[in-house]
Every structure is written in C-alpha cells, then in structure tokens.
N, C-alpha and C positions, 0 to 999 in steps of 0.2 A: 404568373407574375413573380417578381423578386421577393415579395413579402407574404406569400401565401403559407397557411399552416402546414400544407403538405411538404414544405421544405424543412420543417423543424427536425424530423427524424433523420433524414439523410445528412443534414448539417451536423447534428449531434453525433451521429454514428462516425462520420469522418473525423470530427474533432476528437472523439474518444479513441479512434484508431491511431491518430497522430500522437495523442498523449501516451498511449501504450508503447509507441515506437520511440518515445523520447523526443518527438518533433514538436516541442512546446510552442515555438514561435508560429508554426503553421496551425496548430490546434486552437490557439486562443481566439483569433478573429472568427473562426467558424462557430465556436461555442457562444461567443458574445452575440453573433448574429442570430443564432438559434434562440437564445434567451430573449432578445429584443422582439423577435417575431412571436414567440410564445406568450410573452407578457401582453403584447398588444392584441393578439387574436384569441387567446384562450383565457386570459386573465392572470393576475399575479399569484393566485392561490391554486392554480391547476396542478395536478400531480405531475404532468409532463414537464411543467416548468421546474418542479422540484428536482427532477432527474437531471435537467440541464445545470441547475445550480450546483448539484452534487458533483457533476463532472468538471465544472469550471472551478469549484472549490478545491478538488483534488489536483487539478492542473497547477494551481498556485501553490498548494501545499507541497507538491512534488519538487517544486523549485525553491522551497524554503520561504515562500512569500506568505507567511502565516497571517499577517494582518489583512491581506486581501482575501485569503481563503476562509477565515473564520466566519465572517458575517454571511457568506454564501452557504456554508455548511449548516449554520444555525437556522437559517431561513428554510433550507431544504428539510431539515428535521421537523421544524414547526409545521410546515405544510403537510407532511406525511402524518404527523400526529393528529392534526385536525381532520384529515381525510379518512384515516384508518382507525383511530382510537389508539390507546396506549400500549397494546400488547400484541400487535400483529407483526408477522415476519417482515413486512415491508419496511419496518423501522430499523431492522438490524443494520443495514448498510449506512444510513445517515448517523446512527449512534456510533458505529465503528469509525466512520470518517472523522467525526468531531473528537472522539476519544483518542484517535491516533494523532490528530493535530495537536491536541493538548499534551499528549505524551511527548511529542517531539519538541514542544516548547518548555518541557519541564513542569507543566501544570498538572502534576500527578493527582492531586486531590480532586480536581475537576474531571480528569479523565476516567478515574477508576469506577465511579458509579455508572457512567455511561456504558462502559465496556461490560460491567457485570450485568447491567440491565439487558444489553444486547445478547449476552451469553444465555441468560435465563430465558428470554423470548425464544432464542434459537433452539435450545435443548428441548423446551416444552412443545414448540410448534412444528419443528422440523426433524427432531431426533438428534441424539448425541454424535452421530457420525456424518452429519450433513456438512458439505464444504463451507457453508456460511458459518457454521459453528467453528470449523477449523480456522477460518479467518479471524474470528473474534479471539479465539484462544491465542493465536499468534500475536495479536496486538497486546493482549493482557500479559503475555510472556515478556514482551518488550518493556511494558510498563514496569514490571517487577525487576527486569534486568537493569534498566536504567537507574533504579534505586538501590542496586546492589543486593537485591533480594533473590540471590541466585537459586537457593533451594526451592523457592516458590516458582521461579521462572522456568526451571528445567522441565518439570512434568507438563507444564502448559505447552511449551514449545515442542516437546516430544510427541504429545498428543496431536498438536496441530499438524506436524509433519506426517504422522501416521494417517490421519484423516485425508489430507490432501493427496498423499500417494495412492490411497485406495480410490479416491473419487476421481482424480485427474489422470492417473498413471504416473510412473516413476520419473519420467523425463520431460514433464511439462514445465513451462515457466512458473506456474503457480506453486510448484514444489520447491523451486529454487529459493523462495523467500524464507520458509521455515528452515531449510538447510543452512542458509546464510545466518539466520538468527541464532540457531543452535550452535553453529560453529563459532560465532563471535562470543556467545555466552561461555563456551568452553575456553576460548582464548583469554577472556577476561579473568578466568579462574586459574590460568596457567596450565590448563589441560590441553597442551598443544597437540599431542598425538591423536587426541579425539577430535580436535578442531580441524586439523588439516584436511582429512578426506571429505569432510562435509563442505568446507569452503571450496575445495577443488571441484567437487561434484556440482556445486551451485554455479561456479564459473563455467564449467563445461556445458551445462544446460543452457545458460544464458547466451553464450557465444553461438551455440548451434541454433537455438530457437529465436533469438532476438537480433542477432547480428553484432559484430564486434564493436560497433560505435555506440551501442545503446547505453544510456546512463547506468542501467543496472550492471552491465558488464564492467564499466568503469568502477562502480562500487565494489564488485567482486575482486577485480584486479587489485584495487587499493587495500581491501581487507586482507587478501592473501599476502601482499607485500608487507603489511604491518605485522602479520603473524611471523613471517620470516625474520623481520628486523628484531622483533621481540626476542627471538631465539639466537640472534647474532649470526643468522645465515645470510650474510650480506651478498654472497655471490648469487643466491636465488632471488633475493629481494630486488637487486639492482635492475635486472631487465624488466621487471614488473613496474618499477618506478619510472623507467624510461618510457615504457608503453603508455602509462597514464599521462605523461607529459605531452604526448602527441595526440591525445584523444579529444582535446578541446573541452570547454566548459570549466566548471568549478571542481577541482580535484579534491578539495578539502572535504572530509566527511566527519565533521565534529560529532562526538557522542555516538559514533557508529550509526550514521543516518539511515535507519531502516525506512523502507517505503511501503506503502499500502497499495494493494492491487485494486484494480477497477471492479465495478459491480457487474460487468456485462456477461459473466458466465451464468448469472442467475436472474430470474424474474420473480420476485417475491411480492406477495400481496399482504 
C-alpha cells in the first residue's frame, strides 16, 4: 500500500540521493512523505524518524531556508539523545548539522559548544582519524574562519582535509569540501598562490564526480571567479562569471556559503 512502513527507507534514500545531486525540488516531497509515514507508523520519537528529520533539515539548510531547517534538526538531535544517551557516536551527525546551521546564520556562540561536543564524542568513540571526526573539524574550521580567527581555523581545516583524503581517497566529492574551505581561508588572508590550486582541485573533483550543473560546482566556479577578481585577473574571472550566469539558481554566495555533507557514508550508533 502507499503508506506502509516498508516505503520509508526507499523514499528517504531517493530523497537523500536527489539532495546530494542538488535536485532539491524533487527531494522535498519524497522526504516529507517518508516523514509522514514514519510518524504515523513508527511514532514521532522513533530513531528512523530522526534520520528523516535530519535529511529534511539539511535539505532546507542547503537552500538557506534556516527557519525551516532548525526545528527539524533540533528535533532529530533530541530523539537521538533520548534513544542513545548523551555520549554515543550516533549523536555526532545531528550535533554537526545543528552546529553547521547556526554557523551559517552567524549564531557562533550557539554553534561552538555543539561542534566541540561532537568532536569530543568522535575522537573518544571513533578515533582521531575517523571521517566523522574530519567532518566535525571542517565545520569547526568554518566557524573560526567566519569569525576571522584564521590561525585557529587553518589547523582544523588542514586536519579535516588530511583525514578525508585518507578515508575517502583524494578524488572523492567529500574531499572537495575541505579543499574549498581551506582555499577560501587562504583567499581571505590574501594568500592567493596557496588558495588557487586548492580551489581549482575542488572544482575539478566536483565537475567530474557531481556533474557540471550541481550546486557545489556553481559554488566552486563562483569562488574561483572571486579569487581572480580579487587579484584583478579579469580575463580569467570573466568566463567563470558568464558560466555561473547560465547555471540557474541563486548565484550569490554570501559569507562564502560552505555546505555540509550528508550523513550517508556512515552508520553510527
């Protein structure tokens, strides 16, 4: 039937896939349907419901719809805390998600304790080289970078990049995020010669692995264009600017809008 619990996982998986492809309009109804079935058939406090809430919250946050995303991510965290207790690795993702959302909103004082708690849980329960730890380090690095704390941000982002390269391989989309973040950190400091190869490598990975119309590709093209403009390299910036104008969507990336990756490469308890 159309409302059976067995539909929850395939609906959520397809919604997650579309989210990762930047196909947000297609992802949203699938995730909403999965959530509705889950709440009715499993109950509103079930852990599977919390996973759907997390995916739906990230979908909204990826589009800058923070008011819609926040209550979903807070509820996902609450369900996991009740189910698991306060120090289990299953809490890392919802802590990261909410900390990332607050970071993008400039709510740094609220973000930092969540991210530090996620890092502490991850290092203790999974080890310092686990990719979940790398993800948290990346968000903490962005938190510091957004506040101009570059000396604190750099080692966090460099460690995040090292962990993800070892865990995922050097050419995977998950590596493109710390590459982009570190490149933008260097750009913000005027370290353009160090920034450029990182941003170009991030763009190359995203084009190859995600497709040229993906939102992360648009982000990388915009960031590289900004880097060239900052150096008055207008001949190199112009074709990138023209490219973004033909990619659709919102091309403005205020405050270097970093995005957080989905949970689905890990299953943490």
